[in-house]
C-alpha positions, -999 to +999 in steps of 0.1 A: +211-691-199+201-654-207+228-652-235+212-683-252+177-666-250+191-634-265+208-654-293+176-672-301+157-639-301+182-623-325+181-653-349+143-652-349+143-615-355+167-618-385+147-647-399+115-628-398+130-597-414+146-618-442+113-634-452+101-605-472+115-611-507+095-582-523+109-555-501+137-535-518+137-504-495+123-497-461+135-467-441+122-445-413+132-410-401+127-403-364+108-371-355+126-351-328+105-348-296+077-368-312+062-336-326+063-332-364+065-296-374+053-283-408+089-271-416+104-306-410+106-323-444+117-359-443+139-370-472+147-405-484+170-416-513+164-447-532+188-460-559+171-476-589+192-502-606+164-519-625+142-495-644+124-524-661+107-537-629+075-524-614+072-513-578+047-504-551+055-474-530+041-470-494+043-442-469+047-453-432+037-433-402+040-439-365+019-416-343+010-414-307-025-419-293-026-381-287-031-376-324-061-351-325-076-358-359-089-387-379-067-381-409-033-369-418-026-349-450+009-354-465+027-338-494+049-363-511+074-353-537+093-378-559+124-362-576+140-383-603+177-384-614+168-359-642+154-336-615+118-340-627+094-338-598+060-353-591+041-340-561+010-355-546-013-348-517-020-379-497-050-383-473-039-409-447-067-422-425-056-424-389-089-433-373-123-444-385-155-424-381-160-439-346-125-428-335-109-463-336-073-462-348-069-477-382-033-488-377-016-514-356+005-513-325+005-517-287+006-490-261+008-453-270+024-457-305+003-467-336+016-476-371-002-468-403+009-477-439-007-465-471+001-475-507+007-443-527+019-458-560+010-492-574+028-509-603+050-479-610+081-482-631+109-457-626+118-441-659+156-444-656+182-458-633+197-435-607+188-419-574+152-410-566+145-386-537+113-389-518+103-359-497+074-361-472+060-332-453+029-329-431+001-309-446-021-303-417-033-269-405-016-276-372+020-264-369+030-296-350+014-330-348+022-360-325+040-382-350+071-402-340+084-416-373+079-412-410+090-437-436+090-450-471+087-486-482+093-498-518+084-533-529+086-552-561+052-553-577+036-587-581+002-585-598-024-610-586-032-634-613 
């Protein structure tokens, strides 16, 4: 009986994950010790095979409830196949002005996603590198995972 329940759970999990036709890339990097140091730059590689399509780019953060601030500054670099680099500073809201977490999640871990590029078209096919580093004045912050998500852009008509 337990094997049947496990099988049903796995089938449901696969079904839920496959119901996102716009997602083309979604990766996380784990933070060692759940404490993100300023020197720890997370790196993601995304292969573009269709430079005619438009995409949305998101940054994903999982943090603990011990996070001491209401926002998180990130430095995000996008390096193209031709080695051109675009670098942005992102202000990610972790909590509202009343201290309520803006993300979702149960227990001690919260999840926050922010769109950092909308309707962007990658100039050429090839490998794009996304580098994310924390830009807080604290040397270490209680973040457990950092990720990038890229979706096909579908404008609302």
